[in-house]
N, C-alpha and C positions, 0 to 999 in steps of 0.2 A: 740128803742131796748127794748125788754121786759126782765123781771127778769131772765127767763130761759137762754136767750142768754147772758146776763151779767155773770151769774154763769158759763156758759159753757166757755166763754172767760177767766174768772178768773181761771178755772180748767186747761185750756190749758197752761196758763202761769206757773201754779204750776207744771204741768206735764213736761214741758220743763226743769224746775229746777231739778225735780226728775231725769229726764233722764241724766242730766249732772253730777249728784252726783255719786262719786265713791262708789263701794260696801263696806259697813262697815264690820269690823271684829266682827260681832255679830252672836250669835247662835240662830237659829229658829228651833224648833223641833215639830214633830207631838204631838197632844194633847194640845198644847199651844194656848191661845187666845191672839191675837195681835190687836192693832189698826193699820190699814193700810190706806194709801191714796188711796181710791177707786174711788174718782172723781165723775163726772156727767156721767150717763149712759143713755141708751135709754129705753123708755117706762117702762116696768115692772121690769127691772133690778134694783137691789138695788144700791142706790147712797151712797156716803159718806155724812155725815151731816156737823157738824161744822168743818171747815178747811178741808173739803172733806174726813174726817176720818170715818171709820166704823170698829167695831170689827169683826174679822173673827176667825174661828177655823181652825188651820192647820191640814190637813189630811195626806199629804204626802210631803216629801222633794225630789226634783229632781234637784240636784246641787244647783244653785241659784234661781231656780223656785220652787214654792210651790202651791200645790193643796189645796184650802181653801173653806170654806163655810161661807157665810155672816150670821151674827147674828142680831137679832132684839129683841125688847121688846114687840112687838105686835103679838098676837096669832090669828090664823084663825081657828075656830072650825072645828073639824073633818077633818083636812087636813093632808093627808099622807105625804105631803112635808115639814112638820114642826116637829121638835123634841123639846119637852120641857125639859130643864135641871132640874134635881132634885135639890132641895135646897142644898143638901150636895155634889153636884158634883164638887164644886170648892175647890181646896186646896191652896187658897191664901186669902189674907186679904182685898184687895182693890176693891172688886166687888160692884159696885153701884146698879145694878139691879139683885141681887141674886135671888129674888123670881119670876122674870119674864123675863128670858132669853130663847131664842129659836134659834135653827139652822134653816135656811131656806134651806132645802136639795136640792131644785130645783135651788138654787143660788150658784152652785159650779163653781169655775173658777180657772185659773192659774194666779199667780201673781209673779212678780219679787221681789227679796229681797229688792231692793231699795224702794219699797212702804211701807215696814214695819217700824213703828215708835216707838212702845212701847209695851213690853210684859206685859199683865195685869195679867194673871193667867193661870192655866192649869186645865183640867178636869181629873177626876179619870179614870183609865184604863177600868173599867167596863162600865162606861158611854160612853167612846170613842168606845168601842167594839159595844155597842148598836147602836150608830150613824153610824158606818161603815156597820153594818148589814142592817140598813134601807136604806143606800145609795145603797148597792148591790141590794136590792129588787127593787129599783127605776130604776137603770141604766142597770140591766141585764135582 
C-alpha cells in the first residue's frame, strides 16, 4: 500500500467520525475564514493538509451547508482563478500567512457545518465584494 492509499484510508476513518458528530451550536458567517476538514480529494482538487485541514473563505450560508473557497499560500502568476488578499484585508490577530494568502476561485465547493473546526479571521467587506465579483465573472 502506498502513502496516498494510507492517507485516503486515514481520511475515510476521520470522515466517518465527522459524519457521526452532531451539529454544534456554532455560528459560521460569510466573510469568515475557517479551518475545515477538507480531506483527501482527487487530482487537482485541493486537499486538507495537517489533520486533513485547510482554510476556506465562507461565501454563502445555506442552512447547515456553506459555499466556500479553498485558500492557499502558493500563487500562480497571471491566473484569473486566484485572488491575492491585500495585507490589510484581515481584521483579526492570528493570521500566520498574512502576506501570502490567496483564494483559489476555481476551488469553490459546498461543505457541511460538521467539517468546520476553527474560525481564524474574517476579511473586510470591500475585499469580500471584490472576490464575489471575480467569482461572478468566472461562473457566469
